[in-house]
mmCIF file as gemmi writes it, N, C-alpha and C atoms, coordinates in Angstrom:
data_model
loop_
_atom_site.group_PDB
_atom_site.id
_atom_site.type_symbol
_atom_site.label_atom_id
_atom_site.label_alt_id
_atom_site.label_comp_id
_atom_site.label_asym_id
_atom_site.label_entity_id
_atom_site.label_seq_id
_atom_site.pdbx_PDB_ins_code
_atom_site.Cartn_x
_atom_site.Cartn_y
_atom_site.Cartn_z
_atom_site.occupancy
_atom_site.B_iso_or_equiv
_atom_site.pdbx_formal_charge
_atom_site.auth_seq_id
_atom_site.auth_asym_id
_atom_site.pdbx_PDB_model_num
ATOM 1 N N . MET Axp A 1 ? -15.768 -24.015 -111.982 1 0 ? 1 A 1
ATOM 2 C CA . MET Axp A 1 ? -15.207 -24.732 -113.091 1 0 ? 1 A 1
ATOM 3 C C . MET Axp A 1 ? -16.13 -25.887 -113.45 1 0 ? 1 A 1
ATOM 4 N N . ARG Axp A 2 ? -16.077 -26.272 -114.699 1 0 ? 2 A 1
ATOM 5 C CA . ARG Axp A 2 ? -16.874 -27.417 -115.121 1 0 ? 2 A 1
ATOM 6 C C . ARG Axp A 2 ? -15.96 -28.54 -115.562 1 0 ? 2 A 1
ATOM 7 N N . GLU Axp A 3 ? -16.486 -29.732 -115.588 1 0 ? 3 A 1
ATOM 8 C CA . GLU Axp A 3 ? -15.703 -30.887 -116.018 1 0 ? 3 A 1
ATOM 9 C C . GLU Axp A 3 ? -15.947 -31.146 -117.495 1 0 ? 3 A 1
ATOM 10 N N . VAL Axp A 4 ? -14.879 -31.412 -118.218 1 0 ? 4 A 1
ATOM 11 C CA . VAL Axp A 4 ? -14.971 -31.796 -119.627 1 0 ? 4 A 1
ATOM 12 C C . VAL Axp A 4 ? -14.034 -32.974 -119.845 1 0 ? 4 A 1
ATOM 13 N N . SER Axp A 5 ? -14.317 -33.739 -120.871 1 0 ? 5 A 1
ATOM 14 C CA . SER Axp A 5 ? -13.47 -34.872 -121.213 1 0 ? 5 A 1
ATOM 15 C C . SER Axp A 5 ? -12.546 -34.474 -122.36 1 0 ? 5 A 1
ATOM 16 N N . ILE Axp A 6 ? -11.285 -34.862 -122.256 1 0 ? 6 A 1
ATOM 17 C CA . ILE Axp A 6 ? -10.355 -34.608 -123.356 1 0 ? 6 A 1
ATOM 18 C C . ILE Axp A 6 ? -10.154 -35.868 -124.193 1 0 ? 6 A 1
ATOM 19 N N . GLU Axp A 7 ? -10.961 -36.881 -123.923 1 0 ? 7 A 1
ATOM 20 C CA . GLU Axp A 7 ? -10.89 -38.118 -124.703 1 0 ? 7 A 1
ATOM 21 C C . GLU Axp A 7 ? -11.232 -37.814 -126.158 1 0 ? 7 A 1
ATOM 22 N N . GLY Axp A 8 ? -10.356 -38.158 -127.051 1 0 ? 8 A 1
ATOM 23 C CA . GLY Axp A 8 ? -10.562 -37.9 -128.474 1 0 ? 8 A 1
ATOM 24 C C . GLY Axp A 8 ? -10.196 -36.494 -128.905 1 0 ? 8 A 1
ATOM 25 N N . ALA Axp A 9 ? -9.815 -35.634 -127.943 1 0 ? 9 A 1
ATOM 26 C CA . ALA Axp A 9 ? -9.428 -34.26 -128.28 1 0 ? 9 A 1
ATOM 27 C C . ALA Axp A 9 ? -8.009 -34.257 -128.831 1 0 ? 9 A 1
ATOM 28 N N . ARG Axp A 10 ? -7.715 -33.255 -129.662 1 0 ? 10 A 1
ATOM 29 C CA . ARG Axp A 10 ? -6.395 -33.145 -130.277 1 0 ? 10 A 1
ATOM 30 C C . ARG Axp A 10 ? -5.506 -32.24 -129.429 1 0 ? 10 A 1
ATOM 31 N N . LEU Axp A 11 ? -4.328 -32.726 -129.051 1 0 ? 11 A 1
ATOM 32 C CA . LEU Axp A 11 ? -3.348 -31.917 -128.341 1 0 ? 11 A 1
ATOM 33 C C . LEU Axp A 11 ? -2.741 -30.95 -129.336 1 0 ? 11 A 1
ATOM 34 N N . VAL Axp A 12 ? -2.91 -29.64 -129.106 1 0 ? 12 A 1
ATOM 35 C CA . VAL Axp A 12 ? -2.415 -28.654 -130.063 1 0 ? 12 A 1
ATOM 36 C C . VAL Axp A 12 ? -1.164 -27.922 -129.581 1 0 ? 12 A 1
ATOM 37 N N . CYS Axp A 13 ? -0.94 -27.928 -128.272 1 0 ? 13 A 1
ATOM 38 C CA . CYS Axp A 13 ? 0.227 -27.221 -127.752 1 0 ? 13 A 1
ATOM 39 C C . CYS Axp A 13 ? 0.575 -27.783 -126.381 1 0 ? 13 A 1
ATOM 40 N N . GLU Axp A 14 ? 1.862 -27.874 -126.12 1 0 ? 14 A 1
ATOM 41 C CA . GLU Axp A 14 ? 2.324 -28.35 -124.822 1 0 ? 14 A 1
ATOM 42 C C . GLU Axp A 14 ? 3.452 -27.438 -124.355 1 0 ? 14 A 1
ATOM 43 N N . THR Axp A 15 ? 3.282 -26.864 -123.177 1 0 ? 15 A 1
ATOM 44 C CA . THR Axp A 15 ? 4.331 -26.05 -122.577 1 0 ? 15 A 1
ATOM 45 C C . THR Axp A 15 ? 4.791 -26.75 -121.304 1 0 ? 15 A 1
ATOM 46 N N . VAL Axp A 16 ? 5.72 -26.144 -120.619 1 0 ? 16 A 1
ATOM 47 C CA . VAL Axp A 16 ? 6.214 -26.713 -119.369 1 0 ? 16 A 1
ATOM 48 C C . VAL Axp A 16 ? 5.104 -26.768 -118.331 1 0 ? 16 A 1
ATOM 49 N N . MET Axp A 17 ? 4.172 -25.817 -118.409 1 0 ? 17 A 1
ATOM 50 C CA . MET Axp A 17 ? 3.146 -25.693 -117.378 1 0 ? 17 A 1
ATOM 51 C C . MET Axp A 17 ? 1.743 -26.102 -117.817 1 0 ? 17 A 1
ATOM 52 N N . THR Axp A 18 ? 1.484 -26.191 -119.118 1 0 ? 18 A 1
ATOM 53 C CA . THR Axp A 18 ? 0.114 -26.361 -119.582 1 0 ? 18 A 1
ATOM 54 C C . THR Axp A 18 ? 0.041 -27.222 -120.831 1 0 ? 18 A 1
ATOM 55 N N . LEU Axp A 19 ? -1.039 -27.989 -120.93 1 0 ? 19 A 1
ATOM 56 C CA . LEU Axp A 19 ? -1.378 -28.723 -122.148 1 0 ? 19 A 1
ATOM 57 C C . LEU Axp A 19 ? -2.629 -28.078 -122.721 1 0 ? 19 A 1
ATOM 58 N N . PHE Axp A 20 ? -2.658 -27.868 -124.041 1 0 ? 20 A 1
ATOM 59 C CA . PHE Axp A 20 ? -3.812 -27.266 -124.693 1 0 ? 20 A 1
ATOM 60 C C . PHE Axp A 20 ? -4.423 -28.271 -125.653 1 0 ? 20 A 1
ATOM 61 N N . TYR Axp A 21 ? -5.718 -28.507 -125.498 1 0 ? 21 A 1
ATOM 62 C CA . TYR Axp A 21 ? -6.438 -29.451 -126.344 1 0 ? 21 A 1
ATOM 63 C C . TYR Axp A 21 ? -7.543 -28.732 -127.096 1 0 ? 21 A 1
ATOM 64 N N . ARG Axp A 22 ? -7.808 -29.153 -128.332 1 0 ? 22 A 1
ATOM 65 C CA . ARG Axp A 22 ? -8.935 -28.644 -129.106 1 0 ? 22 A 1
ATOM 66 C C . ARG Axp A 22 ? -10.027 -29.708 -129.042 1 0 ? 22 A 1
ATOM 67 N N . LEU Axp A 23 ? -11.184 -29.307 -128.461 1 0 ? 23 A 1
ATOM 68 C CA . LEU Axp A 23 ? -12.311 -30.226 -128.37 1 0 ? 23 A 1
ATOM 69 C C . LEU Axp A 23 ? -13.12 -30.233 -129.657 1 0 ? 23 A 1
ATOM 70 N N . ASP Axp A 24 ? -13.304 -29.036 -130.23 1 0 ? 24 A 1
ATOM 71 C CA . ASP Axp A 24 ? -13.989 -28.892 -131.509 1 0 ? 24 A 1
ATOM 72 C C . ASP Axp A 24 ? -13.506 -27.588 -132.13 1 0 ? 24 A 1
ATOM 73 N N . GLU Axp A 25 ? -14.119 -27.162 -133.224 1 0 ? 25 A 1
ATOM 74 C CA . GLU Axp A 25 ? -13.634 -25.963 -133.931 1 0 ? 25 A 1
ATOM 75 C C . GLU Axp A 25 ? -13.699 -24.7 -133.095 1 0 ? 25 A 1
ATOM 76 N N . GLU Axp A 26 ? -14.585 -24.672 -132.1 1 0 ? 26 A 1
ATOM 77 C CA . GLU Axp A 26 ? -14.767 -23.451 -131.31 1 0 ? 26 A 1
ATOM 78 C C . GLU Axp A 26 ? -14.291 -23.568 -129.87 1 0 ? 26 A 1
ATOM 79 N N . THR Axp A 27 ? -13.847 -24.744 -129.461 1 0 ? 27 A 1
ATOM 80 C CA . THR Axp A 27 ? -13.547 -24.952 -128.047 1 0 ? 27 A 1
ATOM 81 C C . THR Axp A 27 ? -12.138 -25.478 -127.829 1 0 ? 27 A 1
ATOM 82 N N . MET Axp A 28 ? -11.387 -24.739 -127.003 1 0 ? 28 A 1
ATOM 83 C CA . MET Axp A 28 ? -10.052 -25.166 -126.576 1 0 ? 28 A 1
ATOM 84 C C . MET Axp A 28 ? -10.095 -25.348 -125.061 1 0 ? 28 A 1
ATOM 85 N N . VAL Axp A 29 ? -9.308 -26.284 -124.575 1 0 ? 29 A 1
ATOM 86 C CA . VAL Axp A 29 ? -9.202 -26.53 -123.144 1 0 ? 29 A 1
ATOM 87 C C . VAL Axp A 29 ? -7.732 -26.476 -122.771 1 0 ? 29 A 1
ATOM 88 N N . SER Axp A 30 ? -7.434 -25.761 -121.692 1 0 ? 30 A 1
ATOM 89 C CA . SER Axp A 30 ? -6.063 -25.763 -121.19 1 0 ? 30 A 1
ATOM 90 C C . SER Axp A 30 ? -6.044 -26.566 -119.897 1 0 ? 30 A 1
ATOM 91 N N . LEU Axp A 31 ? -5.081 -27.444 -119.791 1 0 ? 31 A 1
ATOM 92 C CA . LEU Axp A 31 ? -4.933 -28.306 -118.632 1 0 ? 31 A 1
ATOM 93 C C . LEU Axp A 31 ? -3.638 -27.925 -117.941 1 0 ? 31 A 1
ATOM 94 N N . ASP Axp A 32 ? -3.773 -27.318 -116.77 1 0 ? 32 A 1
ATOM 95 C CA . ASP Axp A 32 ? -2.604 -26.888 -116.011 1 0 ? 32 A 1
ATOM 96 C C . ASP Axp A 32 ? -1.991 -28.107 -115.331 1 0 ? 32 A 1
ATOM 97 N N . ILE Axp A 33 ? -0.708 -28.34 -115.562 1 0 ? 33 A 1
ATOM 98 C CA . ILE Axp A 33 ? -0.051 -29.527 -115.029 1 0 ? 33 A 1
ATOM 99 C C . ILE Axp A 33 ? 0.995 -29.168 -113.975 1 0 ? 33 A 1
ATOM 100 N N . THR Axp A 34 ? 0.837 -27.998 -113.375 1 0 ? 34 A 1
ATOM 101 C CA . THR Axp A 34 ? 1.758 -27.575 -112.321 1 0 ? 34 A 1
ATOM 102 C C . THR Axp A 34 ? 1.023 -27.583 -110.985 1 0 ? 34 A 1
ATOM 103 N N . PRO Axp A 35 ? 1.771 -27.55 -109.913 1 0 ? 35 A 1
ATOM 104 C CA . PRO Axp A 35 ? 1.132 -27.508 -108.589 1 0 ? 35 A 1
ATOM 105 C C . PRO Axp A 35 ? 0.739 -26.085 -108.172 1 0 ? 35 A 1
ATOM 106 N N . GLU Axp A 36 ? 0.363 -25.254 -109.142 1 0 ? 36 A 1
ATOM 107 C CA . GLU Axp A 36 ? -0.008 -23.865 -108.85 1 0 ? 36 A 1
ATOM 108 C C . GLU Axp A 36 ? -1.289 -23.808 -108.013 1 0 ? 36 A 1
ATOM 109 N N . PRO Axp A 37 ? -1.383 -22.854 -107.106 1 0 ? 37 A 1
ATOM 110 C CA . PRO Axp A 37 ? -2.628 -22.665 -106.363 1 0 ? 37 A 1
ATOM 111 C C . PRO Axp A 37 ? -3.756 -22.228 -107.312 1 0 ? 37 A 1
ATOM 112 N N . LEU Axp A 38 ? -4.976 -22.529 -106.95 1 0 ? 38 A 1
ATOM 113 C CA . LEU Axp A 38 ? -6.138 -22.208 -107.771 1 0 ? 38 A 1
ATOM 114 C C . LEU Axp A 38 ? -6.227 -20.713 -108.068 1 0 ? 38 A 1
ATOM 115 N N . VAL Axp A 39 ? -5.816 -19.855 -107.151 1 0 ? 39 A 1
ATOM 116 C CA . VAL Axp A 39 ? -5.891 -18.414 -107.375 1 0 ? 39 A 1
ATOM 117 C C . VAL Axp A 39 ? -5.058 -17.994 -108.585 1 0 ? 39 A 1
ATOM 118 N N . HIS Axp A 40 ? -3.921 -18.635 -108.798 1 0 ? 40 A 1
ATOM 119 C CA . HIS Axp A 40 ? -3.079 -18.317 -109.959 1 0 ? 40 A 1
ATOM 120 C C . HIS Axp A 40 ? -3.752 -18.768 -111.247 1 0 ? 40 A 1
ATOM 121 N N . ILE Axp A 41 ? -4.386 -19.921 -111.196 1 0 ? 41 A 1
ATOM 122 C CA . ILE Axp A 41 ? -5.083 -20.442 -112.373 1 0 ? 41 A 1
ATOM 123 C C . ILE Axp A 41 ? -6.256 -19.54 -112.734 1 0 ? 41 A 1
ATOM 124 N N . GLU Axp A 42 ? -7.005 -19.099 -111.719 1 0 ? 42 A 1
ATOM 125 C CA . GLU Axp A 42 ? -8.137 -18.207 -111.962 1 0 ? 42 A 1
ATOM 126 C C . GLU Axp A 42 ? -7.671 -16.866 -112.545 1 0 ? 42 A 1
ATOM 127 N N . ARG Axp A 43 ? -6.533 -16.348 -112.085 1 0 ? 43 A 1
ATOM 128 C CA . ARG Axp A 43 ? -6.002 -15.092 -112.614 1 0 ? 43 A 1
ATOM 129 C C . ARG Axp A 43 ? -5.61 -15.262 -114.088 1 0 ? 43 A 1
ATOM 130 N N . GLU Axp A 44 ? -5 -16.405 -114.414 1 0 ? 44 A 1
ATOM 131 C CA . GLU Axp A 44 ? -4.622 -16.669 -115.801 1 0 ? 44 A 1
ATOM 132 C C . GLU Axp A 44 ? -5.869 -16.769 -116.687 1 0 ? 44 A 1
ATOM 133 N N . LYS Axp A 45 ? -6.894 -17.389 -116.175 1 0 ? 45 A 1
ATOM 134 C CA . LYS Axp A 45 ? -8.164 -17.504 -116.906 1 0 ? 45 A 1
ATOM 135 C C . LYS Axp A 45 ? -8.754 -16.108 -117.146 1 0 ? 45 A 1
ATOM 136 N N . HIS Axp A 46 ? -8.736 -15.258 -116.13 1 0 ? 46 A 1
ATOM 137 C CA . HIS Axp A 46 ? -9.246 -13.894 -116.255 1 0 ? 46 A 1
ATOM 138 C C . HIS Axp A 46 ? -8.443 -13.115 -117.293 1 0 ? 46 A 1
ATOM 139 N N . ASN Axp A 47 ? -7.128 -13.241 -117.248 1 0 ? 47 A 1
ATOM 140 C CA . ASN Axp A 47 ? -6.272 -12.536 -118.211 1 0 ? 47 A 1
ATOM 141 C C . ASN Axp A 47 ? -6.545 -12.994 -119.642 1 0 ? 47 A 1
ATOM 142 N N . ALA Axp A 48 ? -6.775 -14.287 -119.827 1 0 ? 48 A 1
ATOM 143 C CA . ALA Axp A 48 ? -7.082 -14.807 -121.156 1 0 ? 48 A 1
ATOM 144 C C . ALA Axp A 48 ? -8.397 -14.234 -121.676 1 0 ? 48 A 1
ATOM 145 N N . CYS Axp A 49 ? -9.398 -14.148 -120.814 1 0 ? 49 A 1
ATOM 146 C CA . CYS Axp A 49 ? -10.69 -13.564 -121.215 1 0 ? 49 A 1
ATOM 147 C C . CYS Axp A 49 ? -10.522 -12.096 -121.575 1 0 ? 49 A 1
ATOM 148 N N . GLU Axp A 50 ? -9.757 -11.357 -120.792 1 0 ? 50 A 1
ATOM 149 C CA . GLU Axp A 50 ? -9.524 -9.947 -121.073 1 0 ? 50 A 1
ATOM 150 C C . GLU Axp A 50 ? -8.81 -9.772 -122.417 1 0 ? 50 A 1
ATOM 151 N N . ALA Axp A 51 ? -7.86 -10.645 -122.703 1 0 ? 51 A 1
ATOM 152 C CA . ALA Axp A 51 ? -7.138 -10.571 -123.974 1 0 ? 51 A 1
ATOM 153 C C . ALA Axp A 51 ? -8.081 -10.794 -125.147 1 0 ? 51 A 1
ATOM 154 N N . LEU Axp A 52 ? -8.966 -11.78 -125.03 1 0 ? 52 A 1
ATOM 155 C CA . LEU Axp A 52 ? -9.93 -12.038 -126.101 1 0 ? 52 A 1
ATOM 156 C C . LEU Axp A 52 ? -10.873 -10.855 -126.292 1 0 ? 52 A 1
ATOM 157 N N . LEU Axp A 53 ? -11.323 -10.266 -125.198 1 0 ? 53 A 1
ATOM 158 C CA . LEU Axp A 53 ? -12.21 -9.1 -125.275 1 0 ? 53 A 1
ATOM 159 C C . LEU Axp A 53 ? -11.508 -7.899 -125.921 1 0 ? 53 A 1
ATOM 160 N N . ALA Axp A 54 ? -10.202 -7.831 -125.72 1 0 ? 54 A 1
ATOM 161 C CA . ALA Axp A 54 ? -9.429 -6.731 -126.306 1 0 ? 54 A 1
ATOM 162 C C . ALA Axp A 54 ? -9.099 -6.984 -127.772 1 0 ? 54 A 1
ATOM 163 N N . GLY Axp A 55 ? -9.474 -8.167 -128.276 1 0 ? 55 A 1
ATOM 164 C CA . GLY Axp A 55 ? -9.253 -8.467 -129.684 1 0 ? 55 A 1
ATOM 165 C C . GLY Axp A 55 ? -7.89 -9.053 -129.993 1 0 ? 55 A 1
ATOM 166 N N . LEU Axp A 56 ? -7.17 -9.491 -128.968 1 0 ? 56 A 1
ATOM 167 C CA . LEU Axp A 56 ? -5.863 -10.099 -129.202 1 0 ? 56 A 1
ATOM 168 C C . LEU Axp A 56 ? -6.048 -11.513 -129.781 1 0 ? 56 A 1
ATOM 169 N N . PRO Axp A 57 ? -5.131 -11.96 -130.593 1 0 ? 57 A 1
ATOM 170 C CA . PRO Axp A 57 ? -5.264 -13.28 -131.227 1 0 ? 57 A 1
ATOM 171 C C . PRO Axp A 57 ? -5.307 -14.411 -130.191 1 0 ? 57 A 1
ATOM 172 N N . ALA Axp A 58 ? -6.063 -15.431 -130.512 1 0 ? 58 A 1
ATOM 173 C CA . ALA Axp A 58 ? -6.131 -16.632 -129.666 1 0 ? 58 A 1
ATOM 174 C C . ALA Axp A 58 ? -5.484 -17.774 -130.417 1 0 ? 58 A 1
ATOM 175 N N . PHE Axp A 59 ? -5.447 -18.924 -129.788 1 0 ? 59 A 1
ATOM 176 C CA . PHE Axp A 59 ? -4.856 -20.103 -130.435 1 0 ? 59 A 1
ATOM 177 C C . PHE Axp A 59 ? -5.632 -20.471 -131.67 1 0 ? 59 A 1
ATOM 178 N N . ASP Axp A 60 ? -4.916 -20.994 -132.664 1 0 ? 60 A 1
ATOM 179 C CA . ASP Axp A 60 ? -5.555 -21.447 -133.902 1 0 ? 60 A 1
ATOM 180 C C . ASP Axp A 60 ? -5.582 -22.943 -133.923 1 0 ? 60 A 1
């Protein structure tokens, strides 16, 4: 994982488990705010990549 700053980023979505920020027109960051183990977070990241590769819609 890499570190990014959300300073100045726009909060676009908030769920019980995650905050989503838009850094720029092409970059979104999800911030997991639950005590989930890293393995669950990595699986969610993998699923999101697979969805994008399959052509499923992403956040606007």
